[in-house]
N, C-alpha and C positions, 0 to 999 in steps of 0.2 A: 454380369453384375459388379458394378462400378466400384474403385479403388472408396474405401474406408479410409479417412485420417486414422490415426493408430494413437491411441489414448498414450500419453505420457503421465508417469506420479511422479512429482518432482516432492522431493523430501523438502521441509517444512525448516526450514533453521533461517538465522537472522538476517542471511540475502537472499535477493530473487534476481540474477544472469541475466538482461534482457536480449546475451546477444544470440541466445539460440532461439531465438522465436522469431517467427513470421512476422513483418509488422501488422498486421489484421490479424493476429493474436494476443500480440503483445500486451491491447489492456484490460481485456479479460482474463487476461494469465494475471496483471497485477490487482486487478481488484478483487479474483477469488484467492490470490495467494495472499492479500491483507486479509482477508474476512479467515482463512485457515492459523493464517498467526495469531490475532486476535482475538480468537477461539484458543487455541491452547496457552494464552497467558504472554506472548510476547508484546514488550509493550515501544520496544523499538529495534525497526527493521531498515535494510538498506537494500534502496533499487539500486541495480550500474544499467546505466541506457547508455551509456558509453559519450562519448564525448562529439564526432561527428559534428552536423552542420546542425543539431542543437532540434531536429525533428522529433523524437523520440521523448527525450526530458521536456519539452512542450506538452506533446501527447499526458506525457507521465501527469505533468507537472496541475493539468490541468482536470483530470480524473481526479486528482488528489484535492482538491477545490473542490468538485463536487459529493466529496465524502462525507459525514457526516461523521465518522466514528476516526478522521485521522483530523488529531487533537493538532500536529505542526509537521510541515514539512518544511527541509531548507537543504542547500548544497552540502554534500558531506565534508570533512574535513580533508585537505593534501594528503594525508597518510589512512584514507579509505574512502578514495577515489574523485574524489575535488569536483571539477568541472562536472565529472564524469557519472558520477553519481549520486540519488537526492536517500537522507536521511527519514525515517516518516516517523514519526511516535503518535502512536493510537491511543484509546482512549479506551481503558477501562469496560471488557463486555460488561461486568456487572455498571458501569455507569448508565449506558444508554438504556437500561435494562428497567434498573430501577425507574418506579413509582414519583411522577413528581412529589416532592413534598408538600403539606399545605402551610400558604402562611401565614404566620401569626397576625389575627383577627384586632382590631386597636381592644388595647382594655380600657374595663369600664371604670 
C-alpha cells in the first residue's frame, strides 16, 4: 500500500506560517486557511512566506488577487514581518453572501 500523506490540522489563528509547507502545498494551504479564517469571522490575517528570493511571496500575491473575498493585501509592517509577510484584509462572510440590493428606479 502506498504511503498516504498525513492530514495536518492547523489551528486557525491570525497568522499562517508557510515555512513548514512543501512548495506544492503552499497555495492550497493559504486558500483553505483564508476561507476558514473568514468563516470564523477574522477580518485581518497575516501570511508569513519568508523573504528568500520572493518566489513564495509572488505566488501568494497572485493567489490573493484572484480571491474575491480578499479586500486588500499588502506587505506587513516591519514589526509584523516586513517583506517576509503579507497582511490580508478579508471581506466579511455576509457581504459576499447578501443578495444584491435593487437600485432605485426613476421617480415619477
